[in-house]
MARMAR-756840 format. One record per residue (C-alpha): x, y, z. Coordinates in steps of 0.1 Angstrom, whole numbers, padded with zeros to 4 digits, always signed. Layout:
% MARMAR-756840
XYZ ...
This chain:
% MARMAR-756840
+0713+0843+1828 +0688+0851+1855 +0683+0885+1871 +0665+0899+1901 +0650+0933+1903 +0661+0960+1928 +0650+0996+1928 +0682+1011+1941 +0709+0989+1927 +0717+0971+1895 +0700+0937+1891 +0723+0909+1902 +0740+0891+1873 +0738+0854+1877 +0754+0824+1859 +0739+0790+1868 +0771+0770+1865 +0757+0735+1860 +0742+0746+1827 +0776+0750+1811 +0806+0728+1803 +0840+0734+1820 +0853+0750+1788 +0823+0774+1786 +0827+0783+1823 +0865+0790+1818 +0856+0815+1790 +0833+0835+1814 +0852+0860+1835 +0846+0887+1862 +0862+0920+1871 +0862+0942+1902 +0880+0975+1902 +0889+1002+1927 +0896+1040+1923 +0933+1034+1920 +0930+1011+1889 +0937+0981+1911 +0915+0952+1903 +0905+0916+1910 +0895+0892+1883 +0891+0855+1874 +0867+0831+1859 +0832+0823+1872 +0846+0790+1887 +0876+0806+1902 +0902+0791+1879 +0927+0816+1866 +0932+0815+1829 +0953+0846+1824 +0985+0860+1840 +0963+0890+1848 +0938+0871+1869 +0941+0873+1907 +0922+0881+1939 +0943+0913+1943 +0962+0933+1917 +0973+0966+1932 +0991+0998+1921 +1021+1014+1935 +1017+1046+1915 +0980+1049+1904 +0971+1039+1878 +1005+1025+1869 +1030+1000+1882 +1004+0973+1889 +1015+0943+1910 +0997+0909+1910 +0998+0902+1947 +0974+0874+1957 +0968+0850+1929 +0944+0825+1943 +0936+0802+1972 +0933+0765+1976 +0902+0758+1997 +0892+0724+2011 +0864+0712+2034 +0872+0680+2054 +0844+0660+2071 +0854+0627+2087 +0874+0610+2060 +0860+0629+2031 +0878+0660+2017 +0861+0683+1992 +0883+0707+1973 +0864+0739+1964 +0890+0753+1942 +0896+0747+1905 +0931+0750+1890 +0944+0741+1856 +0976+0723+1850 +0989+0708+1817 +0961+0688+1802 +0940+0686+1834 +0917+0705+1858 +0927+0697+1893 +0910+0700+1917 +0875+0703+1902 +0857+0723+1928 +0833+0737+1902 +0815+0704+1903 +0801+0714+1937 +0793+0750+1925 +0757+0759+1917 +0759+0795+1907 +0781+0826+1902 +0767+0860+1910 +0780+0895+1906 +0767+0924+1927 +0790+0948+1947 +0814+0918+1948 +0814+0884+1932 +0798+0854+1948 +0804+0816+1943 +0776+0794+1956 +0783+0757+1965 +0763+0728+1978 +0787+0706+1998 +0763+0681+2014 +0775+0690+2049 +0767+0727+2044 +0760+0753+2018 +0787+0779+2011 +0788+0813+1995 +0824+0824+1988 +0824+0862+1981 +0852+0884+1969 +0851+0922+1976 +0876+0947+1964 +0877+0978+1987 +0869+1010+1967 +0897+1033+1977 +0927+1011+1987 +0945+0980+1975 +0928+0955+1997 +0905+0926+1991 +0883+0904+2013 +0876+0867+2006 +0845+0858+2026 +0834+0823+2034 +0798+0822+2046 +0784+0788+2056 +0747+0780+2061 +0726+0749+2066 +0754+0732+2084 +0744+0696+2092 +0778+0682+2104 +0810+0695+2118 +0839+0699+2094 +0873+0716+2089 +0879+0745+2065 +0914+0749+2052 +0926+0779+2031 +0960+0780+2015 +0968+0814+1998 +0991+0816+1967 +1012+0847+1963 +1026+0860+1930 +1040+0894+1940 +1052+0904+1905 +1046+0930+1878 +1012+0921+1864 +1026+0917+1829 +1051+0891+1839 +1050+0855+1853 +1064+0842+1886 +1088+0812+1888 +1104+0792+1916 +1137+0811+1912 +1122+0840+1931 +1132+0843+1968 +1100+0845+1989 +1099+0849+2026 +1071+0854+2051 +1068+0865+2087 +1040+0859+2112 +1033+0891+2130 +1007+0875+2153 +0984+0844+2151 +0963+0859+2123 +0987+0883+2104 +1012+0872+2078 +1036+0894+2058 +1049+0881+2025 +1077+0897+2004 +1103+0887+1977 +1139+0896+1970 +1125+0924+1947 +1115+0950+1973 +1099+0972+1946 +1070+0948+1944 +1060+0957+1979 +1045+0934+2005 +1014+0912+2006 +0997+0914+2040 +0972+0886+2050 +0949+0884+2080 +0922+0858+2089 +0908+0862+2124 +0890+0831+2138 +0913+0807+2119 +0945+0791+2130 +0976+0797+2109 +1005+0774+2104 +1036+0784+2085 +1041+0757+2058 +1058+0772+2028 +1053+0755+1995 +1060+0761+1958 +1032+0749+1935 +1045+0744+1899 +1033+0750+1864 +0998+0765+1867 +0985+0767+1831 +0968+0799+1819 +0949+0787+1788 +0942+0822+1775 +0979+0831+1774 +0985+0799+1755 +0958+0808+1730 +0975+0842+1726 +1008+0826+1718 +1025+0838+1750 +1042+0821+1780 +1015+0804+1799 +1030+0786+1829 +1035+0800+1863 +1048+0788+1897 +1032+0802+1928 +1043+0804+1964 +1023+0797+1995 +1035+0808+2030 +1012+0784+2049 +0977+0774+2057 +0947+0787+2076 +0923+0762+2093 +0891+0764+2113 +0866+0740+2128 +0831+0747+2116 +0802+0736+2137 +0774+0758+2126 +0765+0788+2105 +0795+0811+2104 +0815+0836+2084 +0852+0836+2079 +0871+0865+2062 +0905+0864+2047 +0919+0899+2042 +0947+0907+2017 +0964+0941+2011 +0993+0952+1990 +1016+0978+2004 +1040+1000+1984 +1077+0992+1988 +1080+1013+2020 +1044+1012+2033 +1025+0993+2059 +0989+0979+2057 +0966+0983+2086 +0945+0952+2081 +0932+0954+2117 +0913+0985+2108 +0893+0968+2080 +0857+0958+2086 +0837+0938+2061 +0804+0954+2068 +0819+0989+2065 +0836+0978+2032 +0803+0965+2017 +0785+0997+2028 +0813+1017+2010 +0808+0997+1979 +0770+1002+1981 +0775+1039+1984 +0798+1040+1954 +0773+1021+1934 +0746+1045+1945 +0767+1074+1933 +0773+1058+1899 +0735+1053+1894 +0724+1087+1908 +0708+1098+1875 +0696+1064+1864 +0659+1055+1865 +0652+1028+1891 +0635+1004+1866 +0659+1009+1837 +0678+0977+1841 +0699+0981+1809 +0711+1016+1818 +0719+1005+1853 +0741+0977+1841 +0758+1000+1817 +0762+1028+1843 +0778+1003+1867 +0801+0990+1840 +0811+1025+1830 +0821+1033+1866 +0848+1006+1865 +0870+1026+1841 +0871+1060+1858 +0901+1059+1882 +0927+1083+1895 +0962+1093+1884 +0988+1110+1904 +1006+1138+1885 +1031+1160+1903 +1017+1148+1937 +0982+1158+1927 +0954+1132+1923 +0932+1137+1893 +0906+1115+1875 +0915+1096+1845 +0900+1068+1823 +0915+1033+1820 +0912+1022+1784 +0906+0986+1793 +0912+0957+1816 +0932+0938+1823 +0963+0954+1806 +0956+0989+1794 +0963+1022+1811 +0949+1057+1803 +0952+1065+1765 +0943+1099+1752 +0924+1087+1722 +0904+1061+1741 +0897+1085+1769 +0881+1112+1747 +0861+1087+1726 +0848+1072+1758 +0844+1103+1779 +0809+1112+1766 +0795+1078+1773 +0813+1071+1806 +0809+1106+1822 +0785+1129+1804 +0758+1103+1797 +0760+1092+1834 +0758+1127+1849 +0794+1128+1860 +0803+1161+1845 +0828+1170+1873 +0847+1139+1866 +0847+1147+1829 +0860+1181+1838 +0889+1167+1858 +0899+1144+1830 +0897+1172+1804 +0917+1196+1827 +0944+1170+1832 +0950+1164+1795 +0947+1201+1787 +0976+1207+1811 +0997+1180+1793 +0994+1195+1758 +1028+1197+1741 +1035+1211+1707 +0998+1213+1701 +0992+1176+1709 +0977+1158+1739 +0994+1126+1751 +0984+1095+1732 +0991+1077+1765 +1009+1081+1798 +1037+1058+1805 +1033+1025+1825 +1063+1032+1846 +1064+1069+1851 +1084+1081+1821 +1074+1110+1798 +1040+1108+1781 +1038+1095+1745 +1026+1119+1718 +1023+1095+1689 +0987+1101+1677 +0972+1122+1650 +0936+1119+1661 +0938+1119+1700 +0940+1157+1701 +0910+1161+1678 +0890+1137+1700 +0900+1159+1729 +0884+1189+1711 +0853+1169+1704 +0850+1159+1741 +0857+1194+1753 +0828+1208+1732 +0805+1179+1743 +0813+1189+1779 +0805+1225+1771 +0772+1215+1755 +0763+1194+1785 +0772+1219+1812 +0769+1253+1796 +0798+1264+1817 +0814+1289+1792 +0836+1305+1819 +0854+1273+1828 +0857+1262+1792 +0871+1295+1781 +0897+1297+1809 +0911+1262+1808 +0900+1242+1777 +0897+1268+1750 +0934+1277+1750 +0943+1240+1746 +0918+1237+1718 +0931+1267+1699 +0967+1256+1704 +0959+1222+1689 +0941+1237+1659 +0969+1262+1653 +0996+1236+1656 +0977+1213+1632 +0974+1242+1607 +1011+1252+1609 +1027+1218+1616 +1037+1197+1646 +1053+1163+1653 +1053+1135+1627 +1048+1159+1599 +1012+1166+1610 +1000+1198+1592 +0972+1211+1570 +0979+1208+1533 +0971+1236+1508 +0936+1221+1505 +0931+1227+1543 +0930+1190+1551 +0952+1174+1577 +0979+1151+1566 +1008+1135+1585 +1030+1105+1592 +1048+1082+1568 +1049+1045+1559 +1067+1036+1592 +1043+1054+1616 +1010+1043+1630 +0993+1076+1641 +0956+1067+1636 +0935+1044+1659 +0943+1016+1635 +0978+1015+1650 +0989+0978+1650 +1026+0975+1645 +1048+0944+1651 +1085+0939+1644 +1087+0971+1625 +1057+0963+1603 +1027+0987+1602 +0998+0964+1593 +0974+0993+1585 +0995+1021+1571 +0972+1051+1569 +0997+1080+1566 +0987+1110+1546 +0951+1121+1548 +0929+1097+1568 +0891+1101+1564 +0881+1101+1601 +0910+1125+1610 +0897+1150+1586 +0861+1145+1597 +0873+1153+1632 +0893+1183+1619 +0863+1197+1600 +0842+1193+1632 +0868+1211+1653 +0867+1241+1629 +0829+1241+1629 +0828+1240+1667 +0851+1270+1670 +0832+1289+1643 +0800+1284+1662 +0816+1292+1696 +0828+1325+1683 +0797+1334+1663 +0782+1357+1689 +0814+1364+1707 +0841+1375+1682 +0831+1380+1646 +0866+1379+1632 +0874+1346+1647 +0840+1332+1638 +0846+1342+1602 +0881+1328+1601 +0872+1294+1613 +0840+1292+1592 +0860+1300+1561 +0887+1274+1568 +0859+1249+1576 +0842+1256+1543 +0874+1251+1524 +0881+1219+1543 +0845+1206+1535 +0850+1213+1498 +0883+1195+1497 +0869+1166+1518 +0842+1159+1493 +0866+1161+1464 +0894+1141+1479 +0875+1114+1498 +0843+1108+1478 +0848+1078+1455 +0820+1079+1429 +0831+1046+1414 +0823+1026+1446 +0797+1050+1461 +0814+1056+1494 +0845+1074+1509 +0881+1066+1504 +0897+1055+1536 +0929+1073+1532 +0948+1094+1506 +0985+1089+1505 +1009+1119+1502 +1014+1111+1465 +0977+1114+1459 +0970+1077+1457 +0936+1068+1472 +0931+1038+1494 +0895+1028+1486 +0894+1000+1512 +0859+0997+1527 +0865+1004+1563 +0843+1019+1591 +0864+1051+1595 +0841+1069+1570 +0811+1066+1594 +0824+1096+1614 +0818+1118+1584 +0781+1113+1591 +0780+1106+1629 +0799+1137+1642 +0779+1168+1648 +0789+1185+1615 +0791+1165+1583 +0811+1177+1553 +0789+1156+1530 +0755+1163+1515 +0725+1142+1526 +0726+1117+1496 +0762+1109+1502 +0757+1105+1539 +0730+1080+1532 +0754+1061+1508 +0781+1059+1534 +0757+1045+1560 +0744+1020+1535 +0778+1008+1525 +0789+1004+1562 +0756+0987+1571 +0757+0961+1543 +0794+0952+1544 +0807+0959+1579 +0779+0957+1604 +0778+0925+1626 +0760+0915+1658 +0789+0928+1678 +0799+0960+1661 +0816+0970+1629 +0842+0950+1610 +0874+0970+1603 +0876+0957+1567 +0851+0943+1543 +0851+0904+1540 +0855+0907+1502 +0889+0924+1506 +0917+0899+1500 +0935+0912+1531 +0905+0904+1554 +0912+0882+1584 +0882+0867+1600 +0899+0851+1630 +0920+0867+1658 +0944+0843+1674 +0981+0832+1677 +1012+0851+1688 +1013+0888+1689 +1024+0892+1653 +0995+0871+1640 +0971+0890+1663 +0983+0924+1653 +0980+0914+1616 +0943+0908+1622 +0937+0936+1647 +0923+0961+1621 +0920+0938+1591 +0884+0925+1596 +0883+0922+1634 +0851+0936+1648 +0852+0965+1673 +0823+0970+1696 +0828+1007+1701 +0821+1014+1665 +0784+1005+1670 +0780+1039+1687 +0789+1061+1657 +0771+1037+1633 +0739+1040+1653 +0742+1077+1655 +0748+1080+1618 +0719+1057+1610 +0695+1076+1632 +0706+1109+1617 +0700+1099+1581 +0667+1085+1591 +0656+1116+1611 +0655+1096+1643 +0623+1079+1631 +0606+1053+1653 +0614+1026+1627 +0651+1035+1627 +0651+1034+1665 +0635+0999+1665 +0662+0987+1641 +0689+1002+1663 +0676+0984+1693 +0678+0951+1675 +0714+0959+1666 +0724+0967+1701 +0706+0937+1717 +0734+0911+1711 +0760+0934+1728 +0737+0939+1758 +0734+0901+1760 +0771+0899+1758 +0774+0923+1788 +0751+0901+1809 +0763+0866+1801 +0794+0864+1779 +0831+0869+1784 +0835+0894+1813 +0802+0893+1831 +0790+0929+1835 +0813+0945+1809 +0819+0945+1771 +0850+0931+1753 +0874+0952+1732 +0871+0932+1700 +0854+0902+1684 +0864+0879+1655 +0852+0891+1621 +0838+0857+1612 +0806+0843+1629 +0800+0835+1657 +0822+0866+1664 +0840+0852+1695 +0851+0879+1720 +0889+0886+1720 +0913+0912+1733 +0908+0930+1766 +0878+0915+1783 +0865+0949+1795 +0870+0980+1773 +0861+1015+1782 +0850+1028+1748 +0830+0996+1741 +0809+1002+1772 +0808+1040+1766 +0796+1038+1730 +0770+1011+1737 +0757+1033+1765 +0757+1064+1744 +0739+1046+1716 +0713+1033+1739 +0706+1068+1752 +0704+1082+1716 +0678+1056+1708 +0657+1064+1738 +0663+1102+1737 +0631+1121+1738 +0628+1145+1707 
């Protein structure tokens, strides 16, 4: 990985492709996003390995109802009798064509760029995703032209829900509006229309089906992995000297029209540069690490339309997640408060505050516009944590009191008295809830009716969050309303006493993970106990805090985050692969989660008084994840999970909001001036 320095923008991330094998290159991905949660993604050699890869994936109802519109393009250069295919596709047991053999580098900055040496010319193919609409530009820029040749571009359309796959049974049709504008649609009008334009190139209608593209990552995940793609025709141009050709693609909603004629590539690049400048507004010019992290953080903050009003929201991860309440409020501090985007954080908090029902915020909004889902015991407590973090960062008591405080108090009161899923406080003032068939905590994997990590009853991190919510309220009211301050302080004190008694396991020297309704303690060594130290208020004394951190460090810490279960546990699963049932069985049974590095580093720094030596150690623990951001998996982002066994291969979503957020927050904690 090589980087170049720039004072106003993040250093360019570069992969020198000849250094790697084809398999290694197919494991390196890229992602571009827009404000609507639309995206473009692929591998660094342009070969799609997932159903979610594509040059344009748009949204009909931001951020939901995403449509994979333009999948890829076949690009060829013909000089005399020699034809060079620039593209790389994978079919069963073969890569064909093998355009990556002419590629010298992949670069990411504002867009993504593929550099080729063709003999007759040098080519940079760039892909840009427009920031505020579902449109993309594929730019072919030729230099050092030493002989005339023909460029041919054949676009492949998918026009399907991005979770599905397309097959040749679909009825595609296209219409040529004028010599450079083509409209593509299917028999399913709800998927909208794909609009294409390429000025300066001749277009010939030549419809073709191409069969059985193989997506190797889908095969690895035990899912359907073959797709047929349809092409309406081919664009061609004669190249005699340095030139730039631009293929525009836009997705319309089922009744909309795209105005491709109004798009200008230089204006689009300026808009992307302005967006990047806004994301980096509070970042020091020479702080390359923060600048990469700030840029990555910006990809997850998008918009949602609720009751015809556009509001900011946080996408939990790409390519398949939407906005989840738990993920949003774990990530909000890193994505928004650490990056100076307090108004965006306010918009997100306000949206969820307005969606509180029975004292619970949504665990997630629905992919297809149905009612929100309220199946989480901890998401509402993370909302409270984020609300007070926003108050601490901004000092805006008036806004907080008017809009967020009522939601906070409603949640606390509902948890005290009882709400959905049997969630309530027991006589010991600790929160309990759920049953053997529910998955209410963040360890929520369930397949075919089986909960792989049943943590019903009293979960350790839920009660650490509960104690913190009470302490936050007690402190808030301390100089405002003595009666309320006294009430919350008394409940918090009772909860702390019970927490120590119920969760501390003197036989093993760390906290129980969960206590079942019948009083049985689950003493599994899991990372959830770290929150009893990392959160602003700890219910434990200092020696016990130290023991918790030590246990987590020695048994769960890896170079990519924390394992979800100690390897000595007979239920531990060190690899994450196979069909969904196999993957879900491993999801929280040893799999490493990058986001947990944030609370671990915060806890470690706290018990070591933020000493210089503790900060030095924390920097070494973060370094592998920073390298991962620059050169592994999704270039410029951080994966959701990693395998528990070395070498901890990245798995799951290739770009995860809370992974980026917590690495960023941890980095700032390490470098925070006392």
